[in-house]
LOZA-303224 format. One line per field, with one value per residue (C-alpha): residue number from 0; y, x, z. Coordinates in Angstrom, 3 decimals. Each point is the difference from the previous one (the first is absolute). Layout:
<sites>
resi = (NUM, ...)
v = (Y, ...)
u = (X, ...)
w = (Z, ...)
</sites>
This chain:
<sites>
resi = (0, 1, 2, 3, 4, 5, 6, 7, 8, 9, 10, 11, 12, 13, 14, 15, 16, 17, 18, 19, 20, 21, 22, 23, 24, 25, 26, 27, 28, 29, 30, 31, 32, 33, 34, 35, 36, 37, 38, 39, 40, 41, 42, 43, 44, 45, 46, 47, 48, 49, 50, 51, 52, 53, 54, 55, 56, 57, 58, 59, 60, 61, 62, 63, 64, 65, 66, 67, 68, 69, 70, 71, 72, 73, 74, 75, 76, 77, 78, 79, 80, 81, 82, 83, 84, 85, 86, 87, 88, 89, 90, 91, 92, 93, 94, 95, 96, 97, 98, 99, 100, 101, 102, 103, 104, 105, 106, 107, 108, 109, 110, 111, 112, 113, 114, 115, 116, 117, 118, 119, 120, 121, 122, 123, 124, 125, 126, 127, 128, 129, 130, 131, 132, 133, 134, 135, 136, 137, 138, 139, 140, 141, 142, 143, 144, 145, 146, 147, 148, 149, 150, 151, 152, 153, 154, 155, 156, 157, 158, 159, 160, 161, 162, 163, 164, 165, 166, 167, 168, 169, 170, 171, 172, 173, 174, 175, 176, 177, 178, 179, 180, 181, 182, 183, 184, 185, 186, 187, 188, 189, 190, 191, 192, 193, 194, 195, 196, 197, 198, 199, 200, 201, 202, 203, 204, 205, 206, 207, 208, 209, 210, 211, 212, 213, 214, 215, 216, 217, 218, 219, 220, 221, 222, 223, 224, 225, 226, 227, 228, 229, 230, 231, 232, 233, 234, 235, 236, 237, 238, 239, 240, 241, 242, 243, 244, 245, 246, 247, 248, 249, 250, 251, 252, 253, 254, 255, 256, 257, 258, 259, 260, 261, 262, 263, 264, 265, 266, 267, 268, 269, 270, 271, 272, 273, 274, 275, 276, 277, 278, 279, 280, 281, 282, 283, 284, 285, 286, 287, 288, 289, 290, 291, 292, 293, 294, 295, 296, 297, 298, 299, 300, 301, 302, 303, 304, 305, 306, 307, 308, 309, 310, 311, 312, 313, 314, 315, 316, 317, 318, 319, 320, 321, 322, 323, 324, 325, 326, 327, 328, 329, 330, 331, 332, 333, 334, 335)
v = (20.037, 2.531, -0.260, 0.309, 3.001, -2.126, -3.610, -2.696, 0.205, -2.163, 2.324, -0.456, 3.084, 0.485, -1.608, -0.980, -1.721, -3.275, 0.491, 0.431, 1.896, -0.372, 3.453, 2.096, 2.300, 2.051, -1.678, 0.080, 2.183, -0.831, 2.822, 2.034, -0.679, -3.250, -3.717, -0.576, -1.958, -0.085, -3.723, -1.395, -2.525, -3.477, -1.731, 0.854, -1.877, 0.910, -1.011, -1.523, 2.599, 2.991, 1.810, 0.361, 1.426, 3.638, -0.005, -1.948, 1.264, 3.426, 0.990, 2.687, 2.455, 0.126, -1.870, -1.799, -3.364, -2.374, -3.668, -2.657, 0.626, -2.690, 0.983, -1.404, 2.255, 1.844, 3.168, 2.879, 2.835, -0.165, 2.849, 0.957, -2.494, -2.755, -3.587, -0.743, 0.912, 0.701, -3.377, -1.976, -2.516, 0.402, -0.826, 1.387, 0.290, 3.685, 2.100, 0.647, 3.708, 0.107, -1.206, -3.686, -1.470, -0.932, 2.382, 0.035, 2.007, 0.348, 1.351, -2.023, 1.223, -1.396, -1.311, -2.428, -1.034, -3.062, -1.590, -2.729, -3.686, -1.374, -2.634, 1.112, 1.360, 3.471, -1.422, -2.304, 2.820, 2.144, -2.873, 0.217, 3.299, 0.672, -3.685, -0.927, 3.059, -0.389, -3.669, 1.016, 2.675, -2.341, -2.632, 2.052, 2.967, -0.153, -3.700, 1.018, -3.178, 1.785, 3.500, 2.728, -1.723, 0.367, -3.285, -2.172, -3.315, -2.037, 1.926, 0.091, -3.774, -0.404, 2.165, -1.741, -3.533, -2.214, 2.673, -0.849, 2.496, -0.046, 1.843, 0.744, 0.433, -1.425, -0.149, 3.728, 2.585, 0.733, -3.607, -1.527, 2.100, -0.506, -3.783, 0.085, 2.259, -1.806, -3.243, 1.543, 1.209, -3.589, 0.340, -2.674, 1.475, -0.824, 1.608, 0.359, 0.162, -1.556, -3.548, 1.001, 1.732, -2.664, -1.263, 3.558, 0.933, -3.230, 0.843, 3.376, -1.714, -0.543, -2.974, -0.422, 1.432, 0.358, 0.248, 2.992, -1.345, -3.225, 1.120, 1.873, 1.832, 0.370, -3.852, -0.546, 2.301, -1.697, -3.394, -1.048, 1.052, 2.398, 3.283, 2.520, 2.671, 2.481, 0.552, 2.151, 0.750, 1.330, -0.065, 1.240, -0.420, -3.498, -1.541, 2.301, -0.457, -3.782, 0.270, 1.468, -3.571, -1.384, 2.220, -1.069, 2.149, 2.609, -0.262, 2.484, 0.619, 2.321, 1.249, 2.066, 0.324, 1.397, 0.413, -3.484, 1.358, 1.044, -3.722, -1.657, -2.374, 1.113, -3.339, -0.389, -0.532, -0.006, 1.815, 2.424, -0.110, 2.997, 1.209, 1.987, 1.905, 1.721, 1.637, -0.656, 2.749, 0.064, -0.838, -0.148, -2.004, -2.613, -0.288, -0.436, -2.967, -1.494, 0.434, -2.043, -2.870, -0.021, -0.082, -2.825, -1.834, -0.218, 1.877, 0.690, 2.255, -1.332, 1.770, -0.881, 1.687, 2.784, 2.680, 2.900, 3.354, 0.396, -3.165, 1.554, -0.796, -3.716, -0.038, 1.798, -2.236, -3.014, 1.565, 0.791, -3.575, -0.968, -3.255, 0.914, -2.086, 2.673, 3.491, 1.549, 2.051, 2.685, -0.359, 3.519, -1.189, -1.950, 1.899, 2.834)
u = (-13.815, -0.392, 2.819, -0.524, 1.505, 1.063, 1.175, 0.659, 3.644, 2.059, 2.326, 3.002, -0.125, 3.786, 3.272, 0.446, -3.422, -0.998, -3.651, -2.131, -3.321, -2.579, -1.182, -1.066, 2.165, -0.088, 0.226, 3.589, 0.737, 2.652, 2.624, -0.315, 2.721, 1.030, -0.283, -2.477, -3.251, -3.078, -0.813, -3.113, 1.265, -1.601, 2.543, 3.172, 2.554, 2.131, 3.674, 1.343, 1.667, -1.183, -1.483, 3.599, 1.352, -0.976, 1.972, 3.014, -0.097, -1.701, -1.505, 2.179, -2.927, -2.761, -3.138, -3.076, 0.922, -2.247, 0.971, -0.129, 2.599, -1.676, -3.107, -2.264, -2.638, -1.461, 1.359, -2.466, 2.099, 3.220, 2.431, 0.497, 2.415, -0.617, 0.090, -3.017, -3.642, -2.893, -1.444, 3.112, 0.614, 3.415, 2.193, 3.133, 2.301, -0.242, 3.047, 0.614, 0.372, -3.738, -2.913, -0.849, -3.220, -2.323, -2.609, -2.769, 2.042, 3.661, 2.878, 2.295, 2.550, 0.760, 3.465, -1.466, -3.296, -0.696, -3.149, -0.981, 0.129, -3.063, -1.993, 0.801, -2.217, 0.545, 1.382, 2.451, 1.241, 0.611, 2.001, 2.623, 1.907, 2.318, 0.792, 0.594, 1.983, 2.191, 0.770, 0.630, 2.525, 1.706, 0.498, 0.507, 1.907, 1.438, 1.148, 2.491, -0.433, -1.619, 0.018, -2.538, -3.255, -1.500, -1.837, 1.652, -0.820, 1.859, 3.251, -0.457, -0.333, 3.490, 1.463, -1.882, 0.553, 1.600, -0.493, -1.426, -2.211, -1.151, -3.342, -1.031, -3.576, -1.044, -3.739, -0.130, -0.965, 3.452, 1.357, -2.672, 0.967, 3.655, -0.535, -2.138, 2.263, 3.211, -1.553, -0.923, 3.673, 1.157, 1.607, -0.082, -2.234, 0.373, -2.712, -0.898, -3.438, -2.123, -1.249, -3.469, 1.197, 2.416, -2.449, -0.818, 3.629, 0.746, -2.833, 1.572, 3.251, 2.230, 2.328, 0.648, -2.052, 1.456, -2.433, 1.481, -1.236, 2.018, 3.057, 2.918, 1.232, 3.545, 0.296, -1.731, 2.402, 3.103, -1.021, 1.836, -1.836, -2.463, 1.698, -2.033, 1.057, -2.599, -2.041, -3.043, -1.329, -3.469, -0.157, 3.276, 1.305, 0.969, -1.075, 2.326, 2.815, -0.127, -0.293, 3.449, 1.215, -1.626, 1.672, 3.092, 3.116, -0.608, -3.765, -2.646, -2.115, -2.878, -2.715, -3.079, -0.338, 3.250, 3.639, 1.432, 3.281, -1.885, -0.442, 3.094, 1.310, 3.350, 1.556, -1.184, 3.097, -1.464, 1.995, -1.198, -3.594, -1.975, -2.822, -2.894, -2.967, -2.491, -3.377, -2.028, -0.813, -3.388, 0.482, -2.678, 2.490, 0.550, -3.695, -0.800, 2.402, -1.589, -3.466, 1.129, 1.167, -3.309, -2.036, 2.133, -0.740, 3.647, -0.366, -2.950, -0.976, -1.117, -2.581, 0.015, -3.261, -2.305, -1.499, -2.276, 1.689, -2.006, 1.696, 3.525, 0.718, -0.409, 1.802, 3.069, 0.001, 0.174, 2.698, 2.146, -0.347, 2.507, -1.638, -2.020, -0.022, 0.332, -1.474, -2.597, -2.401, -2.730, -2.928, -1.530, -3.342, -0.763, -2.169, -0.782)
w = (2.268, 2.892, 2.415, 3.732, 1.881, 2.965, 0.197, 2.576, 1.024, 2.412, 1.763, 2.214, 2.318, 0.446, -0.756, 3.574, 0.313, -1.564, 0.750, -3.004, -0.478, -2.652, -0.907, -2.919, -2.047, -3.151, -3.400, -1.148, -2.981, -2.611, -0.449, -3.202, -2.652, 1.724, -0.806, 2.932, -0.431, 2.131, 0.753, 1.541, 2.428, -0.104, 2.209, 1.861, 2.015, 3.060, 0.546, 3.160, 2.189, -2.053, 2.911, 1.318, -3.310, 0.591, 3.258, -1.218, -3.632, 0.039, -3.389, -1.759, 0.311, 2.544, -1.284, 1.318, 1.442, -1.806, -0.041, -2.714, -2.816, -2.296, -1.949, -2.701, -1.505, -2.989, -1.603, 0.607, -1.421, -2.065, -1.051, -3.588, -1.777, 2.521, -1.393, 2.213, -0.681, 2.289, 1.026, -0.366, 2.748, 1.468, 2.997, 1.634, 2.837, 0.450, 1.113, 3.725, -0.622, -0.411, 2.262, -0.188, -1.391, 2.919, -1.253, -2.613, -2.516, -0.325, -2.212, -2.263, -2.511, -3.421, 0.937, 2.606, -1.405, -2.158, -1.437, 2.498, -1.066, -1.749, 1.891, 3.507, 2.724, 1.223, 3.194, -1.782, -2.148, 3.098, 1.499, -2.639, -0.502, 2.949, 0.640, -3.740, -0.734, 3.086, -1.077, -3.600, 1.022, 2.474, -2.756, -3.100, 1.414, 3.506, 0.213, -2.663, -1.995, -2.950, -1.410, 0.005, 0.762, -3.428, 0.411, -2.638, 1.642, -2.626, 0.409, 3.761, 0.171, -1.542, 2.883, 2.723, -1.314, 2.709, 2.685, 3.524, 1.695, 3.655, 0.586, 3.553, 0.947, -3.371, 0.851, 0.667, -2.559, -1.541, 0.671, -2.029, -3.024, 0.401, 0.125, -3.148, -2.026, 1.083, -1.106, -3.434, -0.249, 0.369, 3.471, 2.624, 2.658, 3.674, 2.046, 3.633, 1.506, 2.729, -0.095, -0.956, -3.270, -1.369, -2.618, -1.184, -0.319, -1.921, -2.313, -0.757, -1.228, 2.894, -0.529, 3.779, 2.912, 3.449, 3.038, 1.810, 3.343, -0.391, -2.184, 1.316, -2.982, 1.417, 0.329, -3.304, -1.783, 1.329, -1.537, -3.147, -3.182, 1.622, -0.623, -2.267, -2.398, 1.167, 3.070, -0.319, 3.430, 0.629, 3.781, 1.496, 3.572, 1.143, -3.298, -1.892, 2.449, -0.407, -3.806, -0.168, 0.722, -3.136, -2.651, -1.823, -0.351, -2.656, 0.441, 0.832, 3.103, -0.876, 2.404, -0.519, 3.848, 1.087, -0.985, 0.318, 1.401, 3.206, 0.948, -1.633, 2.673, 1.418, -0.526, -3.608, -2.191, -3.433, -2.675, -2.760, 1.129, -1.199, 2.148, -1.368, 1.461, -2.215, -0.032, -3.204, -2.389, -1.783, -3.624, -2.742, -2.200, 2.656, 0.834, -3.749, -0.110, 3.066, -1.549, -3.013, 2.198, 2.019, -3.240, -1.250, 3.061, 0.958, 3.377, 2.328, 2.870, 3.277, 2.084, 3.745, 0.819, -1.161, 2.290, -0.213, 0.642, 3.243, 1.464, -0.181, 3.644, -0.448, -3.422, 1.312, 3.073, -2.276, -2.131, 3.042, 1.265, -2.694, -1.075, -3.084, -3.067, -2.709, 0.158, 2.033, -2.106, 0.532, -2.433, -0.001, -1.419, 3.304, 2.524, -2.391)
</sites>
């Protein structure tokens, strides 16, 4: 197949600007003697707040600022010794040190790519990686309940047995996966979301759903029997501040939005509470375990909406509104 010399590319002009431009750029080229693959992008997905990342968390080396860390596509070129072949259908959350995937062709490395789940659309596949891997690493590694994140569900269930987990923003991209995985691990899942998403979150495995517009988490957490062992916060700020009141002594408050200590209430008197903030690391091993669960029908992705790349303004506006149900996805076959 003849490859184009130039491709459509969605570009963030600078770290201080959140304006995007759809332009053309040169076809990316895998580095020689590396594990880089050239991938034809079929679908990609942005993350909430990612246009602020270059300013707040500058890449270690200067690079093109292309959004959308999630990708689903076909291998076009693979390095010698790769487990993947040309034509393989794969997906990944690519590493932040390289440009993102809002372009017709992109680069992915062996350590982050996995074969995509059978039976899913390209858009559904692209909706999985960053959200599912973040949830996986929160539950299997950073919560400190189980060991090294190797994916042994049976062994992990023994560790999580009897544990109570509070998940904030449970109808969002990461929250939906935390809810599903925590349910699979046998934990009792208490989830927060808006009233219009209660049924959805229940269907994902939540044992109790709290409407965040009506429930004061501080008050809820002080009621007998409501304390949780682990808080997994996906939204930060006031929600995270109030969630401190729900955790038992010796429990864990974990956030993927900000360090929980930043909003710990001054009058909170809990003892031995461990607070954790982390940024997920792309992992082929973790993604392969997630693929198995999806193919077994134990977990599922949720796509909020699908957009052609040319409608990036509208797609990012919806994303920034903060009320999506699942992931926003660009289908690069539209409008071509």
